[in-house]
Structure formats: C-alpha cells, structure tokens
Backbone as a chain_set.jsonl record, in Angstrom:
{"seq": "KRVLGGGTATLSQYSGKVVVLFLLGYGCPFCQGDAPSVQQNIHAWYQAQRPGEVQVLGADLWNGTAAQMNQFKSNTGVQFPLVLKG", "coords": {"N": [[1.984, 7.148, 17.64], [4.971, 5.39, 17.316], [5.884, 3.588, 14.373], [6.99, 0.355, 13.355], [9.722, 0.344, 11.263], [9.698, 2.816, 10.553], [8.283, 6.19, 10.613], [5.073, 7.361, 11.739], [1.944, 6.521, 13.497], [-1.417, 7.365, 13.862], [-4.738, 7.285, 15.025], [-6.353, 9.136, 13.877], [-5.48, 9.527, 11.26], [-6.601, 7.583, 9.871], [-9.2, 8.159, 9.487], [-12.576, 7.625, 8.686], [-12.247, 5.042, 7.951], [-12.554, 1.567, 8.737], [-10.903, 0.456, 11.653], [-8.851, -2.106, 12.602], [-7.594, -3.228, 15.467], [-4.953, -5.203, 16.443], [-4.038, -6.424, 19.254], [-0.974, -7.123, 20.716], [1.83, -9.078, 22.13], [5.142, -9.012, 21.577], [6.6, -11.389, 22.284], [4.86, -13.225, 22.833], [3.356, -16.4, 22.828], [0.779, -17.046, 22.008], [0.0, -14.833, 20.488], [1.777, -14.861, 18.359], [1.054, -17.132, 17.302], [-1.686, -16.418, 16.371], [-1.203, -14.212, 14.723], [-0.67, -14.879, 11.866], [-3.127, -15.737, 10.928], [-4.597, -13.355, 11.292], [-3.385, -11.772, 9.509], [-3.935, -13.197, 7.043], [-6.791, -13.7, 7.071], [-7.974, -11.348, 7.629], [-6.408, -8.794, 7.234], [-5.396, -9.318, 4.494], [-7.653, -10.298, 3.224], [-9.451, -8.179, 3.354], [-7.822, -6.2, 2.041], [-8.064, -7.089, -0.481], [-10.875, -7.451, -1.054], [-12.148, -5.187, -0.152], [-10.66, -2.718, -0.793], [-8.91, -0.137, 0.776], [-10.902, 0.356, 2.693], [-10.547, -0.697, 5.15], [-8.222, -0.761, 7.798], [-5.615, -2.69, 9.226], [-3.907, -2.729, 12.259], [-1.18, -3.535, 14.188], [-0.453, -3.61, 17.502], [1.984, -3.38, 19.876], [2.052, -4.353, 23.081], [3.862, -5.115, 24.952], [6.02, -3.438, 24.9], [8.243, -3.903, 23.348], [11.46, -3.824, 21.742], [12.504, -2.439, 18.543], [13.973, -4.346, 17.199], [13.035, -6.709, 18.47], [10.467, -6.57, 17.55], [10.843, -6.77, 14.824], [11.563, -9.341, 14.685], [9.3, -10.583, 15.459], [7.616, -9.898, 13.379], [9.061, -11.124, 11.19], [8.878, -13.849, 11.99], [6.152, -14.287, 11.852], [5.02, -13.362, 9.472], [3.481, -11.173, 8.943], [1.972, -8.3, 7.223], [0.832, -5.935, 7.748], [0.892, -2.631, 9.333], [3.15, -2.254, 12.266], [2.842, -1.102, 15.404], [5.034, 0.386, 17.583], [5.56, 0.027, 21.128], [2.77, 0.1, 21.999]], "CA": [[3.016, 6.251, 18.097], [6.078, 5.081, 16.37], [5.592, 2.299, 13.559], [8.108, -0.452, 12.894], [10.156, 0.541, 9.873], [9.787, 4.427, 10.377], [7.01, 6.877, 10.623], [4.223, 7.195, 13.058], [0.474, 6.131, 13.089], [-2.487, 7.975, 14.656], [-6.098, 6.845, 14.628], [-6.976, 10.223, 13.044], [-5.051, 9.395, 9.91], [-7.393, 6.5, 9.418], [-10.585, 8.623, 9.578], [-13.424, 7.158, 7.497], [-11.974, 3.718, 7.717], [-12.694, 0.659, 9.921], [-9.546, 0.13, 12.198], [-8.852, -3.267, 13.385], [-6.471, -3.299, 16.314], [-4.464, -6.53, 16.966], [-3.098, -6.0, 20.459], [-0.086, -8.325, 20.798], [3.075, -8.918, 22.917], [6.141, -9.429, 20.791], [7.012, -12.638, 22.533], [3.534, -14.015, 23.315], [3.165, -17.505, 21.957], [-0.571, -16.916, 21.428], [-0.08, -13.643, 19.653], [2.526, -15.336, 17.213], [0.163, -18.165, 16.641], [-2.635, -15.763, 15.743], [-0.802, -13.199, 13.709], [-0.824, -15.332, 10.402], [-4.592, -15.579, 10.654], [-5.158, -11.868, 11.273], [-2.798, -11.374, 8.163], [-4.628, -13.805, 5.974], [-8.064, -13.617, 7.179], [-8.486, -10.015, 7.895], [-5.753, -7.819, 6.376], [-5.358, -9.726, 3.16], [-8.991, -10.338, 2.761], [-10.099, -6.761, 3.142], [-7.126, -5.517, 0.918], [-8.556, -7.665, -1.836], [-12.273, -7.174, -1.285], [-12.565, -3.789, 0.148], [-9.444, -1.881, -0.69], [-8.893, 1.313, 1.373], [-11.854, 0.695, 3.779], [-10.266, -1.287, 6.5], [-6.93, -0.765, 8.154], [-5.31, -3.432, 10.419], [-2.805, -2.222, 12.928], [-0.666, -4.401, 15.334], [0.07, -2.779, 18.575], [2.752, -4.137, 20.796], [1.717, -3.962, 24.428], [4.945, -5.534, 25.813], [7.046, -2.519, 24.858], [9.398, -4.502, 22.801], [12.235, -2.939, 20.76], [12.238, -2.483, 17.128], [14.656, -5.631, 16.868], [12.119, -7.773, 18.889], [9.229, -6.458, 16.689], [11.244, -7.24, 13.527], [11.657, -10.782, 14.863], [7.784, -10.945, 15.447], [7.254, -9.75, 11.869], [9.65, -12.221, 10.467], [8.261, -15.124, 12.517], [4.568, -14.432, 11.581], [4.896, -12.937, 8.108], [2.367, -9.962, 8.766], [2.408, -7.174, 6.375], [0.229, -4.731, 8.241], [1.822, -1.87, 10.282], [3.219, -2.671, 13.675], [3.065, -0.066, 16.161], [5.817, 0.078, 18.761], [5.079, 0.51, 22.495], [1.438, 0.479, 21.8]], "C": [[3.816, 5.769, 16.859], [5.797, 3.633, 15.626], [6.946, 1.73, 13.266], [8.494, -0.077, 11.424], [10.254, 2.228, 9.56], [8.329, 4.993, 10.315], [6.3, 6.719, 11.877], [2.712, 6.772, 12.437], [-0.334, 6.745, 14.247], [-3.733, 7.484, 14.253], [-6.725, 7.853, 13.692], [-6.73, 9.985, 11.622], [-5.788, 8.368, 9.214], [-8.927, 6.962, 9.395], [-11.43, 8.182, 8.336], [-13.304, 5.646, 7.325], [-12.336, 2.883, 8.978], [-11.233, 0.422, 10.362], [-9.679, -1.05, 12.943], [-7.546, -3.318, 14.091], [-6.097, -4.746, 16.732], [-3.543, -6.255, 18.086], [-2.267, -7.378, 20.761], [1.058, -7.991, 21.79], [4.147, -9.601, 21.842], [6.634, -10.849, 20.946], [5.887, -13.692, 23.003], [3.269, -15.164, 22.307], [1.732, -17.457, 21.161], [-0.651, -15.94, 20.27], [0.741, -14.055, 18.245], [1.742, -16.375, 16.59], [-1.053, -17.533, 15.906], [-2.52, -14.863, 14.712], [-1.081, -13.678, 12.232], [-2.251, -15.264, 10.021], [-5.238, -14.325, 10.557], [-4.569, -11.402, 9.681], [-3.686, -11.931, 7.015], [-6.082, -13.568, 5.92], [-8.792, -12.23, 7.27], [-7.77, -9.066, 7.011], [-5.849, -8.166, 4.86], [-6.657, -9.653, 2.485], [-9.66, -9.081, 2.427], [-9.238, -5.984, 2.213], [-7.701, -5.952, -0.405], [-9.983, -7.238, -2.11], [-12.9, -5.792, -1.091], [-11.459, -2.814, 0.284], [-9.695, -0.462, -0.115], [-9.995, 1.469, 2.506], [-11.553, 0.17, 5.064], [-8.685, -1.13, 6.59], [-6.556, -1.613, 9.316], [-3.972, -2.775, 10.903], [-2.388, -3.301, 14.15], [-0.113, -3.484, 16.257], [0.74, -3.655, 19.634], [2.542, -3.491, 22.23], [2.848, -4.413, 25.435], [6.088, -4.635, 25.794], [8.349, -2.977, 24.418], [10.314, -3.462, 21.89], [12.037, -3.125, 19.399], [12.935, -3.927, 16.649], [13.637, -6.735, 17.206], [10.82, -7.721, 18.01], [9.435, -6.959, 15.319], [11.213, -8.684, 13.649], [10.245, -11.247, 14.826], [7.308, -10.949, 14.114], [7.722, -10.878, 11.034], [9.071, -13.552, 10.644], [6.889, -15.342, 12.006], [4.321, -14.062, 10.117], [3.778, -11.95, 7.827], [2.963, -8.944, 7.977], [1.72, -5.788, 6.796], [1.143, -4.096, 9.139], [1.914, -2.294, 11.659], [3.63, -1.425, 14.576], [3.929, -0.389, 17.474], [5.38, 0.671, 20.082], [3.666, 1.08, 22.516], [0.649, 0.737, 23.134]], "O": [[3.418, 5.756, 15.694], [5.513, 2.643, 16.3], [7.908, 2.44, 12.977], [7.682, -0.18, 10.504], [10.763, 2.747, 8.567], [7.357, 4.304, 10.004], [6.724, 6.124, 12.867], [2.405, 6.713, 11.246], [0.028, 6.647, 15.419], [-3.849, 7.231, 13.053], [-7.521, 7.499, 12.822], [-7.621, 10.193, 10.799], [-5.633, 8.252, 7.999], [-9.807, 6.108, 9.287], [-11.049, 8.346, 7.177], [-14.127, 5.025, 6.652], [-12.412, 3.398, 10.094], [-10.386, 0.202, 9.496], [-10.504, -1.119, 13.854], [-6.494, -3.434, 13.461], [-6.925, -5.423, 17.341], [-2.384, -5.89, 17.885], [-2.789, -8.469, 20.99], [1.239, -6.852, 22.219], [3.89, -10.697, 21.345], [7.037, -11.486, 19.973], [6.121, -14.808, 23.465], [3.001, -14.936, 21.127], [1.581, -17.755, 19.976], [-1.275, -16.191, 19.239], [0.369, -13.606, 17.161], [1.77, -16.491, 15.365], [-1.437, -18.076, 14.871], [-3.417, -14.648, 13.896], [-1.673, -12.929, 11.455], [-2.593, -14.798, 8.934], [-6.255, -14.148, 9.886], [-5.252, -10.79, 8.86], [-4.119, -11.182, 6.139], [-6.613, -13.261, 4.853], [-9.985, -12.057, 7.022], [-8.388, -8.531, 6.091], [-6.34, -7.362, 4.068], [-6.825, -9.089, 1.403], [-10.325, -8.916, 1.404], [-9.794, -5.104, 1.558], [-7.781, -5.159, -1.343], [-10.308, -6.744, -3.189], [-13.886, -5.349, -1.681], [-11.304, -2.155, 1.312], [-10.605, 0.255, -0.529], [-10.055, 2.498, 3.18], [-12.211, 0.519, 6.044], [-7.962, -1.335, 5.615], [-7.094, -1.358, 10.393], [-3.106, -2.362, 10.133], [-3.22, -3.791, 14.913], [0.661, -2.609, 15.869], [0.119, -4.553, 20.203], [2.816, -2.319, 22.485], [2.767, -4.109, 26.625], [7.067, -4.874, 26.5], [9.403, -2.595, 24.925], [9.848, -2.425, 21.419], [11.322, -4.074, 19.078], [12.398, -4.564, 15.743], [13.376, -7.603, 16.373], [10.183, -8.75, 17.785], [8.53, -7.477, 14.664], [10.813, -9.301, 12.662], [9.983, -12.267, 14.19], [6.645, -11.894, 13.687], [6.972, -11.509, 10.289], [8.798, -14.298, 9.704], [6.492, -16.478, 11.748], [3.314, -14.541, 9.598], [3.217, -11.866, 6.735], [4.166, -8.685, 7.972], [2.013, -4.715, 6.268], [2.048, -4.719, 9.693], [0.904, -2.675, 12.25], [4.704, -0.848, 14.405], [3.599, -1.255, 18.284], [4.853, 1.783, 20.092], [3.372, 2.206, 22.917], [-0.533, 1.076, 23.096]]}, "num_chains": 1, "name": "protein.A"}
C-alpha cells in the first residue's frame, strides 16, 4: 500500500518485528483523539526502549486523499508511517 509522503509499505518488509496497526479514519474524531496517545505511548516509547523491534503503522480505512491524511498528521502530530487507502 502507498504511504503518505511517498513509497509503499508491506507487512513483509517488517519481518521479525512486532507490527502495531492503528486503524483510523482521517476525519474520525475518536481517531484524532487517540492518535497522540498512540504516538507517545506506543511509537515513541518503543523507539526509545526497543529500537527496531516494533513498527507502528497507521492505516486509513476511510480512503482519504493525501491532503486529508496530511491534515490528520498535522492535527495529531504522529510521526509513524500513515498508509493511504488501508
């Protein structure tokens, strides 16, 4: 699948890692509210404590455009990859 900002993501590229899928809708208020916690409590924590062992991916289930997903990223401050049309 296409990743926001360019490139693609497949689960096989994360072989040997724990993959955390954050299923979201770009305009979902609950998703926007939860995203900063996923960033801080999962992505950032594992990057600091277990570098390279855990990969967080956000997958948009609402089939938003790149512009809509950029707005989600800007609003929430997430730093993990966001998959378009998850």
